[in-house]
A tleap script that builds the chain and sets N, CA, C and O, in Angstrom:
source leaprc.protein.ff14SB
mol = sequence {
  NMET LYS VAL ARG LEU VAL LEU TYR GLY GLU
  HIE ALA LEU ARG HIE GLY SER LYS LEU GLU
  LEU GLU VAL GLU GLU GLY LYS THR VAL GLY
  GLU LEU LEU ARG GLU LEU GLY ILE SER THR
  SER GLU HIE HIE ILE LEU VAL ASN GLU ILE
  LYS VAL ASP GLU SER HIE VAL LEU LYS ASP
  GLY ASP VAL LEU LYS ILE LEU PRO VAL VAL
  TYR GLY CGLY
}
set mol.1.N position { -10.673 -19.364 25.465 }
set mol.1.CA position { -10.346 -18.031 25.917 }
set mol.1.C position { -11.101 -17.028 25.060 }
set mol.1.O position { -11.520 -17.341 23.945 }
set mol.2.N position { -11.271 -15.831 25.582 }
set mol.2.CA position { -12.013 -14.800 24.857 }
set mol.2.C position { -11.095 -13.653 24.466 }
set mol.2.O position { -10.230 -13.231 25.233 }
set mol.3.N position { -11.311 -13.158 23.243 }
set mol.3.CA position { -10.635 -11.955 22.772 }
set mol.3.C position { -11.694 -11.020 22.219 }
set mol.3.O position { -12.744 -11.455 21.747 }
set mol.4.N position { -11.405 -9.734 22.284 }
set mol.4.CA position { -12.304 -8.745 21.692 }
set mol.4.C position { -11.701 -8.279 20.377 }
set mol.4.O position { -10.502 -8.016 20.289 }
set mol.5.N position { -12.530 -8.180 19.372 }
set mol.5.CA position { -12.119 -7.778 18.040 }
set mol.5.C position { -12.794 -6.459 17.708 }
set mol.5.O position { -14.014 -6.332 17.810 }
set mol.6.N position { -11.986 -5.468 17.305 }
set mol.6.CA position { -12.510 -4.163 16.909 }
set mol.6.C position { -12.170 -3.983 15.432 }
set mol.6.O position { -11.003 -4.013 15.040 }
set mol.7.N position { -13.204 -3.796 14.628 }
set mol.7.CA position { -13.038 -3.691 13.179 }
set mol.7.C position { -13.385 -2.283 12.697 }
set mol.7.O position { -14.169 -1.570 13.324 }
set mol.8.N position { -12.791 -1.906 11.584 }
set mol.8.CA position { -13.044 -0.614 10.955 }
set mol.8.C position { -13.302 -0.839 9.474 }
set mol.8.O position { -12.971 -1.895 8.935 }
set mol.9.N position { -13.891 0.148 8.818 }
set mol.9.CA position { -14.101 0.086 7.378 }
set mol.9.C position { -15.118 -0.960 6.966 }
set mol.9.O position { -16.104 -1.195 7.664 }
set mol.10.N position { -14.867 -1.588 5.822 }
set mol.10.CA position { -15.823 -2.531 5.250 }
set mol.10.C position { -16.094 -3.730 6.147 }
set mol.10.O position { -17.206 -4.260 6.149 }
set mol.11.N position { -15.093 -4.166 6.909 }
set mol.11.CA position { -15.304 -5.315 7.786 }
set mol.11.C position { -16.227 -4.959 8.955 }
set mol.11.O position { -16.982 -5.808 9.429 }
set mol.12.N position { -16.171 -3.725 9.415 }
set mol.12.CA position { -17.085 -3.280 10.471 }
set mol.12.C position { -18.514 -3.271 9.942 }
set mol.12.O position { -19.448 -3.624 10.662 }
set mol.13.N position { -18.683 -2.872 8.700 }
set mol.13.CA position { -20.023 -2.880 8.101 }
set mol.13.C position { -20.548 -4.303 7.939 }
set mol.13.O position { -21.743 -4.548 8.103 }
set mol.14.N position { -19.669 -5.229 7.620 }
set mol.14.CA position { -20.069 -6.613 7.381 }
set mol.14.C position { -20.292 -7.399 8.676 }
set mol.14.O position { -21.275 -8.130 8.798 }
set mol.15.N position { -19.379 -7.249 9.645 }
set mol.15.CA position { -19.413 -8.077 10.855 }
set mol.15.C position { -19.862 -7.326 12.111 }
set mol.15.O position { -20.160 -7.950 13.129 }
set mol.16.N position { -19.912 -5.989 12.048 }
set mol.16.CA position { -20.125 -5.178 13.248 }
set mol.16.C position { -18.780 -4.629 13.693 }
set mol.16.O position { -17.738 -5.207 13.384 }
set mol.17.N position { -18.796 -3.520 14.415 }
set mol.17.CA position { -17.519 -2.886 14.765 }
set mol.17.C position { -16.826 -3.535 15.962 }
set mol.17.O position { -15.606 -3.441 16.092 }
set mol.18.N position { -17.592 -4.194 16.841 }
set mol.18.CA position { -16.988 -4.835 18.012 }
set mol.18.C position { -17.579 -6.225 18.199 }
set mol.18.O position { -18.796 -6.409 18.189 }
set mol.19.N position { -16.691 -7.195 18.368 }
set mol.19.CA position { -17.108 -8.580 18.567 }
set mol.19.C position { -16.318 -9.174 19.719 }
set mol.19.O position { -15.165 -8.807 19.945 }
set mol.20.N position { -16.930 -10.079 20.437 }
set mol.20.CA position { -16.198 -10.871 21.415 }
set mol.20.C position { -16.202 -12.295 20.894 }
set mol.20.O position { -17.257 -12.870 20.625 }
set mol.21.N position { -15.004 -12.860 20.755 }
set mol.21.CA position { -14.872 -14.182 20.158 }
set mol.21.C position { -14.247 -15.159 21.131 }
set mol.21.O position { -13.379 -14.800 21.926 }
set mol.22.N position { -14.696 -16.383 21.059 }
set mol.22.CA position { -14.089 -17.484 21.807 }
set mol.22.C position { -13.088 -18.140 20.858 }
set mol.22.O position { -13.466 -18.631 19.794 }
set mol.23.N position { -11.813 -18.148 21.244 }
set mol.23.CA position { -10.781 -18.751 20.402 }
set mol.23.C position { -9.988 -19.766 21.219 }
set mol.23.O position { -9.932 -19.687 22.446 }
set mol.24.N position { -9.384 -20.707 20.529 }
set mol.24.CA position { -8.624 -21.744 21.228 }
set mol.24.C position { -7.243 -21.231 21.628 }
set mol.24.O position { -6.685 -20.350 20.974 }
set mol.25.N position { -6.711 -21.781 22.689 }
set mol.25.CA position { -5.382 -21.417 23.183 }
set mol.25.C position { -4.353 -21.609 22.078 }
set mol.25.O position { -4.418 -22.580 21.325 }
set mol.26.N position { -3.406 -20.685 21.981 }
set mol.26.CA position { -2.318 -20.807 21.019 }
set mol.26.C position { -2.635 -20.295 19.626 }
set mol.26.O position { -1.782 -20.365 18.742 }
set mol.27.N position { -3.840 -19.783 19.405 }
set mol.27.CA position { -4.211 -19.282 18.076 }
set mol.27.C position { -3.463 -17.992 17.777 }
set mol.27.O position { -3.339 -17.121 18.638 }
set mol.28.N position { -2.966 -17.878 16.552 }
set mol.28.CA position { -2.276 -16.655 16.147 }
set mol.28.C position { -3.258 -15.673 15.520 }
set mol.28.O position { -4.365 -16.036 15.120 }
set mol.29.N position { -2.822 -14.429 15.446 }
set mol.29.CA position { -3.633 -13.391 14.801 }
set mol.29.C position { -3.926 -13.795 13.357 }
set mol.29.O position { -5.060 -13.671 12.895 }
set mol.30.N position { -2.915 -14.273 12.650 }
set mol.30.CA position { -3.088 -14.658 11.248 }
set mol.30.C position { -4.111 -15.766 11.070 }
set mol.30.O position { -4.929 -15.713 10.151 }
set mol.31.N position { -4.075 -16.768 11.939 }
set mol.31.CA position { -5.044 -17.868 11.847 }
set mol.31.C position { -6.469 -17.356 12.045 }
set mol.31.O position { -7.377 -17.726 11.301 }
set mol.32.N position { -6.657 -16.510 13.044 }
set mol.32.CA position { -7.990 -15.972 13.309 }
set mol.32.C position { -8.494 -15.124 12.149 }
set mol.32.O position { -9.647 -15.251 11.737 }
set mol.33.N position { -7.631 -14.262 11.624 }
set mol.33.CA position { -8.062 -13.396 10.529 }
set mol.33.C position { -8.361 -14.187 9.260 }
set mol.33.O position { -9.295 -13.852 8.532 }
set mol.34.N position { -7.584 -15.230 8.985 }
set mol.34.CA position { -7.889 -16.073 7.819 }
set mol.34.C position { -9.254 -16.736 7.974 }
set mol.34.O position { -10.007 -16.841 7.005 }
set mol.35.N position { -9.578 -17.183 9.187 }
set mol.35.CA position { -10.897 -17.778 9.432 }
set mol.35.C position { -12.016 -16.777 9.175 }
set mol.35.O position { -13.105 -17.156 8.743 }
set mol.36.N position { -11.752 -15.500 9.440 }
set mol.36.CA position { -12.761 -14.452 9.246 }
set mol.36.C position { -12.732 -13.871 7.836 }
set mol.36.O position { -13.557 -13.019 7.508 }
set mol.37.N position { -11.796 -14.317 6.996 }
set mol.37.CA position { -11.702 -13.814 5.630 }
set mol.37.C position { -11.117 -12.418 5.541 }
set mol.37.O position { -11.460 -11.657 4.636 }
set mol.38.N position { -10.230 -12.070 6.479 }
set mol.38.CA position { -9.622 -10.745 6.514 }
set mol.38.C position { -8.144 -10.883 6.149 }
set mol.38.O position { -7.417 -11.659 6.769 }
set mol.39.N position { -7.707 -10.130 5.147 }
set mol.39.CA position { -6.327 -10.183 4.667 }
set mol.39.C position { -5.387 -9.478 5.647 }
set mol.39.O position { -5.630 -8.338 6.043 }
set mol.40.N position { -4.322 -10.162 6.028 }
set mol.40.CA position { -3.353 -9.537 6.925 }
set mol.40.C position { -2.461 -8.541 6.185 }
set mol.40.O position { -1.910 -7.630 6.804 }
set mol.41.N position { -2.312 -8.704 4.875 }
set mol.41.CA position { -1.442 -7.801 4.114 }
set mol.41.C position { -2.095 -6.452 3.829 }
set mol.41.O position { -1.398 -5.503 3.471 }
set mol.42.N position { -3.398 -6.345 3.978 }
set mol.42.CA position { -4.102 -5.099 3.677 }
set mol.42.C position { -4.579 -4.376 4.933 }
set mol.42.O position { -5.388 -3.452 4.851 }
set mol.43.N position { -4.075 -4.799 6.102 }
set mol.43.CA position { -4.529 -4.217 7.360 }
set mol.43.C position { -3.390 -4.039 8.348 }
set mol.43.O position { -2.437 -4.818 8.364 }
set mol.44.N position { -3.501 -3.008 9.171 }
set mol.44.CA position { -2.620 -2.851 10.323 }
set mol.44.C position { -3.253 -3.657 11.446 }
set mol.44.O position { -4.468 -3.614 11.636 }
set mol.45.N position { -2.437 -4.391 12.188 }
set mol.45.CA position { -2.927 -5.257 13.255 }
set mol.45.C position { -2.362 -4.756 14.578 }
set mol.45.O position { -1.147 -4.660 14.747 }
set mol.46.N position { -3.251 -4.440 15.510 }
set mol.46.CA position { -2.827 -4.006 16.839 }
set mol.46.C position { -3.435 -4.932 17.884 }
set mol.46.O position { -4.619 -5.265 17.822 }
set mol.47.N position { -2.617 -5.339 18.837 }
set mol.47.CA position { -3.096 -6.115 19.977 }
set mol.47.C position { -2.764 -5.309 21.219 }
set mol.47.O position { -1.600 -5.033 21.510 }
set mol.48.N position { -3.810 -4.938 21.946 }
set mol.48.CA position { -3.642 -4.113 23.144 }
set mol.48.C position { -2.861 -2.843 22.823 }
set mol.48.O position { -1.984 -2.428 23.581 }
set mol.49.N position { -3.198 -2.225 21.671 }
set mol.49.CA position { -2.636 -0.954 21.190 }
set mol.49.C position { -1.178 -1.043 20.746 }
set mol.49.O position { -0.525 -0.011 20.588 }
set mol.50.N position { -0.651 -2.254 20.540 }
set mol.50.CA position { 0.719 -2.439 20.063 }
set mol.50.C position { 0.664 -3.136 18.709 }
set mol.50.O position { 0.011 -4.169 18.562 }
set mol.51.N position { 1.362 -2.559 17.703 }
set mol.51.CA position { 1.362 -3.153 16.363 }
set mol.51.C position { 2.099 -4.492 16.404 }
set mol.51.O position { 3.209 -4.595 16.926 }
set mol.52.N position { 1.446 -5.519 15.837 }
set mol.52.CA position { 2.012 -6.866 15.798 }
set mol.52.C position { 1.901 -7.415 14.379 }
set mol.52.O position { 1.225 -6.833 13.530 }
set mol.53.N position { 2.569 -8.538 14.130 }
set mol.53.CA position { 2.400 -9.202 12.840 }
set mol.53.C position { 1.481 -10.411 13.019 }
set mol.53.O position { 1.009 -10.691 14.121 }
set mol.54.N position { 1.240 -11.109 11.930 }
set mol.54.CA position { 0.258 -12.196 11.956 }
set mol.54.C position { 0.695 -13.405 12.773 }
set mol.54.O position { -0.127 -14.272 13.065 }
set mol.55.N position { 1.976 -13.484 13.150 }
set mol.55.CA position { 2.445 -14.625 13.944 }
set mol.55.C position { 2.212 -14.433 15.444 }
set mol.55.O position { 2.495 -15.338 16.229 }
set mol.56.N position { 1.706 -13.282 15.849 }
set mol.56.CA position { 1.474 -13.001 17.270 }
set mol.56.C position { 0.439 -13.972 17.843 }
set mol.56.O position { -0.641 -14.145 17.278 }
set mol.57.N position { 0.777 -14.596 18.962 }
set mol.57.CA position { -0.129 -15.543 19.624 }
set mol.57.C position { -1.060 -14.771 20.559 }
set mol.57.O position { -0.613 -13.995 21.404 }
set mol.58.N position { -2.350 -14.999 20.390 }
set mol.58.CA position { -3.355 -14.310 21.202 }
set mol.58.C position { -3.427 -14.895 22.605 }
set mol.58.O position { -3.169 -16.078 22.823 }
set mol.59.N position { -3.790 -14.021 23.559 }
set mol.59.CA position { -3.961 -14.433 24.951 }
set mol.59.C position { -5.356 -14.025 25.414 }
set mol.59.O position { -5.976 -13.135 24.833 }
set mol.60.N position { -5.835 -14.674 26.450 }
set mol.60.CA position { -7.152 -14.375 26.996 }
set mol.60.C position { -7.248 -12.897 27.365 }
set mol.60.O position { -6.374 -12.363 28.047 }
set mol.61.N position { -8.313 -12.239 26.912 }
set mol.61.CA position { -8.555 -10.843 27.245 }
set mol.61.C position { -7.934 -9.844 26.282 }
set mol.61.O position { -8.123 -8.638 26.443 }
set mol.62.N position { -7.188 -10.326 25.271 }
set mol.62.CA position { -6.590 -9.404 24.305 }
set mol.62.C position { -7.664 -8.626 23.556 }
set mol.62.O position { -8.769 -9.116 23.323 }
set mol.63.N position { -7.302 -7.387 23.183 }
set mol.63.CA position { -8.139 -6.570 22.304 }
set mol.63.C position { -7.390 -6.446 20.988 }
set mol.63.O position { -6.296 -5.884 20.933 }
set mol.64.N position { -7.983 -6.971 19.942 }
set mol.64.CA position { -7.385 -7.021 18.613 }
set mol.64.C position { -8.082 -5.998 17.724 }
set mol.64.O position { -9.284 -6.099 17.481 }
set mol.65.N position { -7.321 -5.006 17.234 }
set mol.65.CA position { -7.874 -3.996 16.331 }
set mol.65.C position { -7.330 -4.230 14.932 }
set mol.65.O position { -6.134 -4.451 14.740 }
set mol.66.N position { -8.230 -4.178 13.962 }
set mol.66.CA position { -7.873 -4.385 12.557 }
set mol.66.C position { -8.211 -3.113 11.789 }
set mol.66.O position { -9.380 -2.781 11.594 }
set mol.67.N position { -7.166 -2.406 11.355 }
set mol.67.CA position { -7.335 -1.130 10.655 }
set mol.67.C position { -6.925 -1.285 9.200 }
set mol.67.O position { -5.818 -1.743 8.920 }
set mol.68.N position { -7.805 -0.909 8.258 }
set mol.68.CA position { -7.430 -1.028 6.847 }
set mol.68.C position { -6.311 -0.051 6.501 }
set mol.68.O position { -6.265 1.068 7.010 }
set mol.69.N position { -5.400 -0.500 5.617 }
set mol.69.CA position { -4.356 0.384 5.094 }
set mol.69.C position { -5.045 1.338 4.132 }
set mol.69.O position { -5.841 0.914 3.294 }
set mol.70.N position { -4.742 2.615 4.250 }
set mol.70.CA position { -5.349 3.637 3.395 }
set mol.70.C position { -4.285 4.171 2.453 }
set mol.70.O position { -3.200 4.559 2.885 }
set mol.71.N position { -4.598 4.190 1.170 }
set mol.71.CA position { -3.688 4.689 0.147 }
set mol.71.C position { -4.227 5.996 -0.400 }
set mol.71.O position { -5.418 6.286 -0.285 }
set mol.72.N position { -3.362 6.768 -0.982 }
set mol.72.CA position { -3.792 8.005 -1.637 }
set mol.72.C position { -3.057 9.199 -1.065 }
set mol.72.O position { -2.145 9.068 -0.249 }
set mol.73.N position { -3.473 10.340 -1.509 }
set mol.73.CA position { -2.764 11.521 -1.032 }
set mol.73.C position { -3.630 12.739 -1.085 }
set mol.73.O position { -3.188 13.827 -0.717 }
savepdb mol mol.pdb
quit
């Protein structure tokens, strides 16, 4: 199945801002991000514009956005 990945910040610079990936059925957001070397604790994760956690199971056609947590004031 295919999912689209939209990255921001340093990961966008490293991998590109938009990717289309072929992933196996039943893969979770956390599994995919670990494979890509992206920390789930330092990013907001949205699937189809809805905030999810790393246990969310991806489906064909999902759009996964990874936004870095920003600190400061």
